[in-house]
N, CA, C and O atoms as a DFTB+ gen file, in Angstrom:
512 C
 N C O
     1  1     104.637      65.578     109.012
     2  2     104.020      66.545     108.141
     3  2     103.655      65.864     106.826
     4  3     104.455      65.126     106.251
     5  1     102.478      66.114     106.377
     6  2     101.999      65.538     105.139
     7  2     102.638      66.246     103.942
     8  3     103.005      67.418     104.034
     9  1     102.770      65.532     102.823
    10  2     103.332      66.124     101.610
    11  2     102.392      67.180     101.029
    12  3     102.834      68.041     100.268
    13  1     101.112      67.128     101.371
    14  2     100.160      68.091     100.834
    15  2     100.142      69.394     101.613
    16  3      99.673      70.412     101.103
    17  1     100.643      69.378     102.831
    18  2     100.656      70.592     103.630
    19  2     101.779      71.511     103.149
    20  3     102.877      71.050     102.838
    21  1     101.496      72.803     103.092
    22  2     102.561      73.723     102.664
    23  2     103.690      73.773     103.679
    24  3     103.469      73.700     104.888
    25  1     104.887      73.897     103.167
    26  2     106.046      73.980     104.043
    27  2     106.367      75.445     104.290
    28  3     106.330      76.269     103.376
    29  1     106.675      75.745     105.513
    30  2     107.044      77.114     105.843
    31  2     108.547      77.261     105.710
    32  3     109.317      76.408     106.151
    33  1     108.950      78.371     105.089
    34  2     110.366      78.659     104.959
    35  2     110.779      79.629     106.048
    36  3     109.978      80.398     106.581
    37  1     112.043      79.560     106.349
    38  2     112.571      80.552     107.274
    39  2     112.435      81.921     106.641
    40  3     112.334      82.046     105.420
    41  1     112.434      82.913     107.451
    42  2     112.216      84.273     106.972
    43  2     113.275      84.708     105.950
    44  3     112.946      85.361     104.959
    45  1     114.507      84.360     106.182
    46  2     115.581      84.792     105.290
    47  2     116.143      83.645     104.451
    48  3     117.308      83.669     104.053
    49  1     115.318      82.658     104.191
    50  2     115.771      81.526     103.387
    51  2     116.022      81.983     101.955
    52  3     115.270      82.787     101.405
    53  1     117.074      81.467     101.372
    54  2     117.441      81.818     100.009
    55  2     116.747      80.863      99.045
    56  3     116.809      79.643      99.197
    57  1     116.092      81.443      98.060
    58  2     115.417      80.642      97.052
    59  2     116.469      80.203      96.034
    60  3     117.273      81.023      95.590
    61  1     116.477      78.926      95.658
    62  2     117.464      78.466      94.679
    63  2     117.332      79.238      93.367
    64  3     116.227      79.561      92.931
    65  1     118.456      79.523      92.758
    66  2     118.489      80.279      91.507
    67  2     117.887      79.440      90.381
    68  3     118.248      78.277      90.202
    69  1     116.978      80.032      89.635
    70  2     116.361      79.362      88.493
    71  2     117.144      79.737      87.244
    72  3     117.288      80.915      86.918
    73  1     117.642      78.736      86.558
    74  2     118.399      78.968      85.328
    75  2     117.435      78.836      84.148
    76  3     116.824      77.784      83.961
    77  1     117.296      79.902      83.352
    78  2     116.402      79.850      82.202
    79  2     116.838      78.764      81.215
    80  3     118.022      78.626      80.904
    81  1     115.867      78.005      80.735
    82  2     116.186      76.932      79.789
    83  2     115.024      76.722      78.842
    84  3     113.899      77.156      79.088
    85  1     115.334      76.041      77.748
    86  2     114.320      75.728      76.757
    87  2     114.751      74.487      75.982
    88  3     115.930      74.315      75.670
    89  1     113.787      73.628      75.676
    90  2     114.056      72.422      74.886
    91  2     113.748      72.734      73.431
    92  3     112.656      73.193      73.095
    93  1     114.737      72.477      72.567
    94  2     114.585      72.748      71.144
    95  2     114.890      71.494      70.333
    96  3     115.643      70.633      70.788
    97  1     114.308      71.381      69.123
    98  2     114.535      70.191      68.289
    99  2     115.898      70.223      67.590
   100  3     115.986      70.345      66.368
   101  1     116.947      70.112      68.391
   102  2     118.312      70.086      67.870
   103  2     118.993      68.861      68.466
   104  3     118.993      68.708      69.688
   105  1     119.576      67.981      67.651
   106  2     120.287      66.824      68.195
   107  2     121.433      67.277      69.102
   108  3     122.103      68.262      68.796
   109  1     121.667      66.575      70.208
   110  2     122.726      66.973      71.143
   111  2     124.105      67.112      70.498
   112  3     124.892      67.967      70.906
   113  1     124.404      66.296      69.511
   114  2     125.715      66.368      68.857
   115  2     125.889      67.671      68.072
   116  3     127.018      68.099      67.835
   117  1     124.794      68.299      67.670
   118  2     124.863      69.527      66.883
   119  2     124.605      70.779      67.708
   120  3     124.601      71.878      67.154
   121  1     124.390      70.650      69.009
   122  2     123.986      71.778      69.852
   123  2     125.028      72.889      69.874
   124  3     124.675      74.061      69.740
   125  1     126.294      72.547      70.040
   126  2     127.354      73.564      70.132
   127  2     127.460      74.368      68.821
   128  3     127.573      75.594      68.852
   129  1     127.422      73.678      67.682
   130  2     127.480      74.363      66.388
   131  2     126.230      75.207      66.152
   132  3     126.305      76.287      65.566
   133  1     125.085      74.711      66.609
   134  2     123.828      75.440      66.465
   135  2     123.895      76.777      67.209
   136  3     123.495      77.807      66.666
   137  1     124.396      76.767      68.443
   138  2     124.510      78.001      69.232
   139  2     125.513      78.948      68.584
   140  3     125.275      80.154      68.521
   141  1     126.625      78.417      68.106
   142  2     127.632      79.256      67.446
   143  2     127.021      79.956      66.234
   144  3     127.231      81.153      66.039
   145  1     126.261      79.211      65.413
   146  2     125.613      79.801      64.241
   147  2     124.540      80.811      64.635
   148  3     124.387      81.845      63.985
   149  1     123.801      80.511      65.695
   150  2     122.713      81.392      66.128
   151  2     123.240      82.721      66.655
   152  3     122.614      83.761      66.448
   153  1     124.371      82.698      67.328
   154  2     124.892      83.921      67.938
   155  2     125.813      84.715      67.023
   156  3     126.221      85.826      67.359
   157  1     126.139      84.145      65.865
   158  2     127.027      84.834      64.926
   159  2     126.383      86.150      64.483
   160  3     125.252      86.165      63.999
   161  1     127.114      87.246      64.654
   162  2     126.624      88.548      64.223
   163  2     125.696      89.244      65.205
   164  3     125.177      90.315      64.890
   165  1     125.467      88.678      66.377
   166  2     124.595      89.317      67.368
   167  2     125.419      90.122      68.359
   168  3     126.642      89.996      68.419
   169  1     124.734      90.946      69.131
   170  2     125.425      91.751      70.137
   171  2     125.979      90.889      71.269
   172  3     126.822      91.345      72.041
   173  1     125.512      89.655      71.371
   174  2     126.027      88.760      72.414
   175  2     127.455      88.326      72.123
   176  3     128.154      87.871      73.029
   177  1     127.908      88.456      70.870
   178  2     129.268      88.061      70.492
   179  2     130.139      89.243      70.070
   180  3     131.343      89.082      69.870
   181  1     129.550      90.416      69.935
   182  2     130.285      91.592      69.495
   183  2     130.826      92.352      70.715
   184  3     130.046      92.949      71.456
   185  1     132.148      92.341      70.933
   186  2     132.699      92.984      72.129
   187  2     132.428      94.489      72.179
   188  3     132.238      95.037      73.265
   189  1     132.406      95.166      71.032
   190  2     132.145      96.598      71.012
   191  2     130.708      96.892      71.464
   192  3     130.477      97.814      72.247
   193  1     129.753      96.111      70.970
   194  2     128.353      96.292      71.368
   195  2     128.168      95.964      72.851
   196  3     127.381      96.617      73.536
   197  1     128.880      94.967      73.344
   198  2     128.780      94.622      74.760
   199  2     129.331      95.738      75.633
   200  3     128.777      96.034      76.691
   201  1     130.417      96.356      75.195
   202  2     131.015      97.448      75.957
   203  2     130.069      98.641      76.026
   204  3     129.916      99.253      77.083
   205  1     129.438      98.972      74.910
   206  2     128.521     100.108      74.882
   207  2     127.289      99.893      75.749
   208  3     126.772     100.845      76.334
   209  1     126.818      98.673      75.838
   210  2     125.608      98.406      76.613
   211  2     125.901      97.841      78.000
   212  3     124.989      97.382      78.687
   213  1     127.155      97.872      78.413
   214  2     127.573      97.422      79.753
   215  2     127.275      95.950      80.009
   216  3     127.045      95.556      81.152
   217  1     127.277      95.139      78.965
   218  2     126.998      93.719      79.138
   219  2     128.229      92.923      79.551
   220  3     128.122      91.738      79.868
   221  1     129.401      93.564      79.551
   222  2     130.603      92.870      80.011
   223  2     130.568      92.629      81.508
   224  3     131.432      91.944      82.056
   225  1     129.571      93.191      82.164
   226  2     129.398      93.011      83.602
   227  2     128.957      91.576      83.895
   228  3     129.135      91.091      85.012
   229  1     128.385      90.896      82.902
   230  2     127.842      89.554      83.100
   231  2     128.691      88.502      82.392
   232  3     129.197      88.722      81.291
   233  1     128.833      87.372      83.043
   234  2     129.481      86.210      82.441
   235  2     128.385      85.316      81.883
   236  3     127.429      84.984      82.583
   237  1     128.525      84.930      80.624
   238  2     127.520      84.089      79.981
   239  2     127.845      82.622      80.232
   240  3     128.953      82.160      79.960
   241  1     126.869      81.909      80.749
   242  2     127.034      80.471      80.996
   243  2     125.987      79.705      80.197
   244  3     124.782      79.888      80.377
   245  1     126.478      78.842      79.310
   246  2     125.601      78.038      78.456
   247  2     125.848      76.573      78.774
   248  3     126.991      76.142      78.922
   249  1     124.762      75.810      78.876
   250  2     124.885      74.375      79.133
   251  2     123.902      73.640      78.233
   252  3     122.776      74.092      78.023
   253  1     124.339      72.506      77.708
   254  2     123.509      71.675      76.841
   255  2     123.196      70.376      77.578
   256  3     124.101      69.687      78.048
   257  1     121.907      70.047      77.676
   258  2     121.489      68.818      78.344
   259  2     120.693      67.993      77.336
   260  3     119.618      68.419      76.913
   261  1     121.200      66.814      76.941
   262  2     120.454      65.980      75.999
   263  2     119.131      65.506      76.607
   264  3     119.097      65.012      77.734
   265  1     118.051      65.664      75.852
   266  2     116.742      65.191      76.292
   267  2     116.472      63.833      75.658
   268  3     116.087      62.884      76.342
   269  1     116.676      63.749      74.363
   270  2     116.611      62.487      73.631
   271  2     117.502      62.638      72.398
   272  3     118.317      63.560      72.340
   273  1     117.363      61.760      71.426
   274  2     118.251      61.788      70.258
   275  2     118.053      63.015      69.372
   276  3     118.967      63.400      68.641
   277  1     116.875      63.632      69.426
   278  2     116.584      64.738      68.521
   279  2     116.355      66.069      69.226
   280  3     116.165      67.085      68.558
   281  1     116.369      66.094      70.555
   282  2     116.095      67.327      71.296
   283  2     117.167      67.592      72.351
   284  3     117.727      66.670      72.944
   285  1     117.433      68.871      72.563
   286  2     118.422      69.302      73.548
   287  2     117.831      70.429      74.390
   288  3     117.134      71.304      73.874
   289  1     118.114      70.398      75.679
   290  2     117.733      71.496      76.563
   291  2     118.898      72.477      76.600
   292  3     120.024      72.112      76.939
   293  1     118.608      73.733      76.245
   294  2     119.611      74.788      76.266
   295  2     119.390      75.607      77.531
   296  3     118.312      76.162      77.739
   297  1     120.410      75.680      78.367
   298  2     120.339      76.478      79.588
   299  2     121.295      77.649      79.425
   300  3     122.448      77.468      79.033
   301  1     120.815      78.844      79.725
   302  2     121.642      80.043      79.589
   303  2     121.408      80.925      80.804
   304  3     120.270      81.170      81.204
   305  1     122.489      81.391      81.375
   306  2     122.373      82.319      82.484
   307  2     123.449      83.382      82.355
   308  3     124.562      83.104      81.909
   309  1     123.115      84.580      82.742
   310  2     124.057      85.692      82.763
   311  2     124.327      85.994      84.231
   312  3     123.455      86.493      84.943
   313  1     125.529      85.689      84.673
   314  2     125.893      85.829      86.078
   315  2     126.770      87.064      86.237
   316  3     127.743      87.246      85.505
   317  1     126.417      87.904      87.195
   318  2     127.163      89.134      87.423
   319  2     128.582      88.866      87.888
   320  3     128.808      88.046      88.778
   321  1     129.539      89.561      87.282
   322  2     130.937      89.415      87.667
   323  2     131.306      90.420      88.758
   324  3     132.341      90.286      89.411
   325  1     130.464      91.412      88.947
   326  2     130.668      92.416      89.974
   327  2     129.608      92.190      91.053
   328  3     128.436      92.007      90.724
   329  1     129.993      92.198      92.339
   330  2     128.996      91.997      93.394
   331  2     127.841      93.001      93.282
   332  3     128.062      94.209      93.186
   333  1     126.628      92.492      93.296
   334  2     125.439      93.327      93.219
   335  2     124.969      93.632      91.813
   336  3     123.923      94.260      91.644
   337  1     125.707      93.208      90.796
   338  2     125.317      93.500      89.412
   339  2     124.002      92.823      89.049
   340  3     123.205      93.387      88.300
   341  1     123.765      91.624      89.569
   342  2     122.518      90.918      89.271
   343  2     121.307      91.724      89.716
   344  3     120.264      91.701      89.062
   345  1     121.444      92.433      90.824
   346  2     120.333      93.210      91.368
   347  2     120.255      94.577      90.702
   348  3     119.182      94.996      90.267
   349  1     121.385      95.275      90.620
   350  2     121.391      96.638      90.086
   351  2     121.104      96.691      88.597
   352  3     120.526      97.662      88.108
   353  1     121.505      95.648      87.869
   354  2     121.306      95.634      86.420
   355  2     120.382      94.482      86.016
   356  3     120.626      93.793      85.025
   357  1     119.338      94.291      86.787
   358  2     118.413      93.179      86.593
   359  2     117.802      93.186      85.188
   360  3     117.741      92.142      84.540
   361  1     117.350      94.349      84.713
   362  2     116.704      94.388      83.395
   363  2     117.706      94.112      82.281
   364  3     117.345      93.499      81.277
   365  1     118.956      94.549      82.431
   366  2     119.989      94.227      81.428
   367  2     120.238      92.731      81.392
   368  3     120.397      92.144      80.322
   369  1     120.270      92.115      82.568
   370  2     120.484      90.663      82.653
   371  2     119.353      89.927      81.942
   372  3     119.601      89.013      81.156
   373  1     118.112      90.324      82.219
   374  2     116.975      89.683      81.557
   375  2     117.012      89.911      80.050
   376  3     116.662      89.019      79.277
   377  1     117.433      91.102      79.631
   378  2     117.545      91.398      78.204
   379  2     118.564      90.509      77.521
   380  3     118.351      90.057      76.395
   381  1     119.668      90.259      78.198
   382  2     120.700      89.394      77.628
   383  2     120.193      87.954      77.498
   384  3     120.452      87.285      76.498
   385  1     119.479      87.492      78.503
   386  2     118.904      86.142      78.460
   387  2     117.872      86.047      77.343
   388  3     117.863      85.074      76.589
   389  1     117.005      87.050      77.230
   390  2     115.991      87.044      76.165
   391  2     116.632      87.055      74.785
   392  3     116.191      86.330      73.893
   393  1     117.672      87.872      74.596
   394  2     118.334      87.926      73.291
   395  2     118.939      86.579      72.914
   396  3     118.941      86.209      71.740
   397  1     119.449      85.845      73.894
   398  2     120.017      84.529      73.611
   399  2     118.940      83.594      73.049
   400  3     119.147      82.950      72.020
   401  1     117.789      83.524      73.730
   402  2     116.751      82.600      73.285
   403  2     116.090      83.067      71.991
   404  3     115.666      82.235      71.189
   405  1     115.993      84.367      71.771
   406  2     115.469      84.874      70.501
   407  2     116.412      84.492      69.361
   408  3     115.959      84.114      68.280
   409  1     117.717      84.587      69.597
   410  2     118.698      84.197      68.577
   411  2     118.567      82.715      68.237
   412  3     118.692      82.336      67.072
   413  1     118.318      81.871      69.242
   414  2     118.133      80.439      68.976
   415  2     116.896      80.203      68.115
   416  3     116.943      79.415      67.171
   417  1     115.790      80.877      68.430
   418  2     114.570      80.706      67.645
   419  2     114.736      81.267      66.233
   420  3     114.211      80.698      65.276
   421  1     115.459      82.372      66.098
   422  2     115.724      82.906      64.762
   423  2     116.529      81.922      63.927
   424  3     116.275      81.762      62.733
   425  1     117.498      81.264      64.551
   426  2     118.298      80.268      63.835
   427  2     117.436      79.067      63.438
   428  3     117.590      78.536      62.338
   429  1     116.535      78.637      64.319
   430  2     115.612      77.549      63.966
   431  2     114.750      77.947      62.771
   432  3     114.569      77.163      61.840
   433  1     114.222      79.169      62.802
   434  2     113.396      79.646      61.689
   435  2     114.204      79.729      60.395
   436  3     113.717      79.353      59.329
   437  1     115.440      80.221      60.492
   438  2     116.298      80.327      59.305
   439  2     116.564      78.954      58.714
   440  3     116.504      78.781      57.496
   441  1     116.857      77.983      59.557
   442  2     117.123      76.623      59.064
   443  2     115.868      75.998      58.466
   444  3     115.951      75.250      57.492
   445  1     114.715      76.298      59.038
   446  2     113.457      75.763      58.506
   447  2     113.167      76.346      57.123
   448  3     112.700      75.636      56.233
   449  1     113.442      77.629      56.945
   450  2     113.211      78.266      55.641
   451  2     114.150      77.726      54.576
   452  3     113.766      77.618      53.411
   453  1     115.374      77.386      54.957
   454  2     116.362      76.931      53.982
   455  2     116.378      75.423      53.788
   456  3     117.145      74.904      52.978
   457  1     115.531      74.722      54.533
   458  2     115.458      73.266      54.372
   459  2     114.838      72.952      53.020
   460  3     113.857      73.573      52.609
   461  1     115.410      72.006      52.354
   462  2     114.901      71.618      51.029
   463  2     113.596      70.851      51.199
   464  3     113.468      70.023      52.101
   465  1     112.630      71.129      50.331
   466  2     111.369      70.383      50.412
   467  2     111.583      68.916      50.037
   468  3     112.471      68.588      49.250
   469  1     110.760      68.046      50.609
   470  2     110.829      66.621      50.269
   471  2     110.448      66.423      48.806
   472  3     109.887      67.317      48.172
   473  1     110.757      65.245      48.280
   474  2     110.461      64.976      46.871
   475  2     108.966      65.053      46.577
   476  3     108.585      65.359      45.447
   477  1     108.110      64.786      47.559
   478  2     106.660      64.849      47.355
   479  2     106.127      66.258      47.438
   480  3     105.016      66.517      46.974
   481  1     106.884      67.187      48.017
   482  2     106.441      68.571      48.162
   483  2     107.058      69.432      47.068
   484  3     108.047      70.127      47.304
   485  1     106.488      69.389      45.896
   486  2     107.011      70.188      44.801
   487  2     106.218      71.486      44.693
   488  3     104.999      71.496      44.866
   489  1     106.914      72.567      44.408
   490  2     106.207      73.839      44.242
   491  2     105.206      73.773      43.078
   492  3     105.372      72.992      42.141
   493  1     104.178      74.601      43.162
   494  2     103.160      74.632      42.107
   495  2     103.794      75.091      40.810
   496  3     104.581      76.038      40.796
   497  1     103.454      74.421      39.725
   498  2     103.966      74.793      38.418
   499  2     105.252      74.059      38.044
   500  3     105.743      74.233      36.928
   501  1     105.806      73.256      38.929
   502  2     107.023      72.546      38.602
   503  2     106.670      71.276      37.842
   504  3     105.743      70.557      38.215
   505  1     107.407      71.007      36.783
   506  2     107.126      69.840      35.938
   507  2     107.503      68.558      36.664
   508  3     108.440      68.524      37.462
   509  1     106.750      67.506      36.366
   510  2     107.025      66.195      37.002
   511  2     108.070      65.478      36.257
   512  3     108.440      64.365      36.630
């Protein structure tokens, strides 16, 4: 069979689980602290908020994969702890995954806003 020909799957073949991930400009050594700061104060870390929204049904799995010296791949998956939870609460699972990545981007934006300007980038009106 040629590599260009489509492969037929068995009728009941299981498709491998895709783990949502994203590469962000965070050094691998700082990845764990970055996630801790990003999730601080969110519903992903608040047990009361998780109880109200039934998110305790999912186990959060986070993995950091170094891409290079300045970038890290963040993998996050919410795995159901109760049989069938992944299917029955599919939209809640996706919401939890989305909130994780939104929190990471919010933390990136927050750090970018608080970064000090370089010596050549002086605000208008500042004396030399």
